[in-house]
N, C-alpha and C positions, 0 to 999 in steps of 0.2 A: 504494499498499500505505498510507503513510501520512500520508492526507488529514486536516488538522483536529490534527496530532499537532504539540507543537512539540519539538525536538532542541536538548540544548546540543552543540555540537562544539567542545573544546577543542584546540590546536595545527592551526590548520586555515588556519594564513596560507602554506603550502606543503606539497609533497610528498603521505601518503596523506592525512593530514586534511584540507586542499585538496580531494582530489577524493573522499571521503567527504563532505563540505558538499554538493558540488555531489549528489552521488548524491540525499542525503536530500532536498534542494531538489525535487528531478526528481520526488520519489515522491509529494511531495504535503507534505512538513512545512515548518513555519515551523523556520527554524534561527537559532540565536544563533551567532556564530562567534566565539570567542575566541583569542588571541595574542598574543607580548610583541614578537615581530619582533626575536629576540635573534639572533645568529651560532648558529653551529651549537657553539661551544665555550659558548654563554650568554653573549654580552660584546652591548652597543647594545641599544639598546629603536626600535623604528621599528612605525607606524602602518600602512604601506604594503600588506605581504602581506595583512593584515585586510583592508583595505579591498578590495584585488584581487579576495581571495575574494568577497565583497559583491558587487561587482560585477558577476563571473561569473554567478552564483546569479541576481539580478537580471536578467542579460541574456539568460538561460535563461528568464523567465518565473517564477521563483522569489520565495522571501520570504527576508529574512533581517537580522539585526540585528546590526550590529559592536561587539564587545565589547574593547575595550583592557584588559590587567591581568596580574600573574602569577598563576597557577594554585597556587602551591604556595600561597598566602595565606589563610589561613582568612576572613579579612576581605573578601581580594575575593571568594571564592568564593559569600560569605553573600550579599555586594552584585549578583553575577552572579546570585545565585539570584530576590533580590526584584526586579532590572532584567526579568529574564524573564517573573517573574509580572506586573508591573506592563504589561508589551510585549503579552505573549502570551493571559496569565490562567490558565496552565498549563505543566507540563514532563512531557513524557512520557517523555524521555530524556536522557543524555549517554553522550558519550564522550568518551575523553582520548587524545589524540595529542603533546600536548608534551611536548620530550625535548631534550637535548644531550648531546653526547659529550666527554670530556675524557679522552684514552683515555692508559694508561702501565701498564707491569709494576708487578704488585705492591709489590713492594720500595722501587719510588722514586715513587710514588705519592703526593702531599702530602694533609694532612688536606683543603684547597679544595678538588681535585681532587674527591675524596669526597663530601664533604660537598654540592659543588654538583650535582654526578649524581643522586644519592640525594635531594636535597631537589626536583629539576623532577621525575624521575619517578616516586618513590612517595610522597614528602610531597607533590606536585601531585594525583598519584590520590586519594588521601585525602582530601585540601583539598577535593576538589570532590563526592566520594563522602560526605563525611560533612554537607553543607548538602543537597544534592539528597536524601539518606537521612532526614536529618532535616524534611523538607517533606510528601516521602513517608509517612512516620510520621503526621503532623499530619494530612494530607488522608487514610489509612484512619480515625482517630478520630474524625472530624469528619462521614464523608460514609458513610449505608449503605449505596451501591452501589459502594464502592470495589473490592471484587473485579469488577465490570465493567469495573474502571479499569486494564488491562493497564499494566506501566512497566517499563523497562529500562534497567539502567545496564553498559558494555561495558568493561571494562578493557583495554590495550595490552599486551603482553609483548612476549617476542620469544626469539628463537632461541638470542640470545645466553644465555639464563637455564642455559643446556643445561651452560655453563661456554665462556668464548673467551678467550684468551690477551692480554691487555690492556686488557681490560674488566672486571677485576674490579667496580669501582664501578657500570657500567650493568647487568652479568649479577646483582649480588648487588638491585639494584633490579629490575628487571624478576622476578626468582626473588620478590621482598618480594610481588610485586602480585598474580601469580597466588595467592600465600596472601591476601593481603586477598581476592580474586575468591572462593574457597573460602567463607570466613568470610563476607562480606555477603550472598552468598547465603542461607545459612542464617538470616542474622537479619533478612535481611528479606521472607523468603518468607511469613510470616506477614500480608506488608500488600503481598500481590500485585505484589509488585515481582522483577523476572530480573534477577542479577548473572553474565556472563559475561565471559569472557576470548579474545580474538582473538591468535594470534603471526602477524603478518603478515610475508611477503617481499616485497618490489618496490623498484624504482630508485628512490630518492630523494638528495637529500645526502648524507644520512649514507654510505651505500656509497662515493660519490662519493670518500671519505678514507682505502678500499683502494683500493692500487697497481691501475693499468688490469687487469693482469696478472695479479692475484690474483681479483679479481672472479669472482663463478662463474654472473652472466648480466647480461644488458644490458636496457637501457629496455623496448625492443622485446618482452625474451621476459618480464618483470615489470614491468608499468606500472600506477603506482600506482592507476588507475582501476579494477584488476581487485580490490579491496579492500573498491569502496564495496556490494558485492552483498551478502556475509554480514552487515555491519553494520544495510543497509536491513531484511533478513531479522529478525536480531536486535531492533531496533526496533519491529514487524511485530507485528501480536498474531496474525498465523501462526506465532509461535515461544513460543505460551500455553505453559507445563510445560515449556519448557526452563531451566534455570541449575543454576550450578556448573559449567559445562562450559567446556571452552578449546578453542578452533577453532584450525585452523591455517586460512591461506587466501592463496594468492600464482600467478601467473598464473592457467592454466587449473585448477588444481585449489582444493579444499575440501576439508576432513576436521577431526575430532577426535583430540585430544590427548587419548593417558589420565593421569589425575593418578596422582602418587606412590602407590606400594601396595608393604607386601610381600610382596618376591619368594618368600623361601625362610629356612624355622625349622629349626634344628637344637636338640634338644632332648639334654641331657643331664641323665640324675636326680642328684639332689643340687646341680645348680648345673656351669657350667662352671668349670675353671682357664685360666689364658692358657695353659698348656701342652696342655691338651685340645684345644682352637682350632687351636693350632700342628702339633700332630702331625692334626687329624683336618679341619680345614677345606677340604682341597679333596676330601675326597668325601665331604663332610654341606653346611654352609653354600654351600660355591663351590664345587660340582658342575657347575656350567653358567658359573661368571663365564669370559667372552673373556680369557684370559691376554694375549694379544696386544694388546691395547687397553689390560691394564694396566701391560704394556709400553710401550707407544708412549706413554704419559700419562706415565710414570716417567724415559723418554728426551728427554720435549720441556724439561725443565726446563734 
């Protein structure tokens, strides 16, 4: 499906990123593999995971280029784009699995814990997106046939964007990625660039931080390799016209997550007072709100 295409995969040294890089290569793409080789909490650096991914791809007959660096650096991602173009002459897609965790309850979280996670996830997504988007815009301005060249950026969010105790930094970054995806899709549509997000579930080193008795699935249930199909599809020309969407993938399932939308509006002539809302909330605006969910949320604090 991806013959003659070139895709950048950030965070491809381990887990889902590695599995997706291998899958894209098996589908015929040239794959530029990025990783910084840090620990799960962002400490240390090594190129060993990166080289292992490239070795796996090449052993399977694919083509890969190792590119060691910090995906949250704008200077680095500019160099990543330039080196990819120098090696392969084109960029058709990019996806970013780079990530770290520094979990803490909100009232104990340090500024450094917040900044580090938001930097890697949200800034890292934008740094890569910004530089590939700039390249794709230039291509569209210079080439008359750019509408025949389908290009794709895939963001990686998480179910934690819905809210998860102990991960206010991670969930905030992952929710921000969804906003970036929707805006990016609108901005780049004129240049025939598709921008979508995935919310994957798979057994990775991140899940290993969860006590075994609290894990909802095993590696056998949710192997990282199951995520490769949706990314390959979104990178392919078969996904033409699909942009601004959020996809769910994990195990045997693939689906679409609806964007946030206004669920219910209540109107009061002349506007609302706080007393009006207090008196009429449950039989107007909040008519079908699940009170039990609200109580559980309150009770968990």
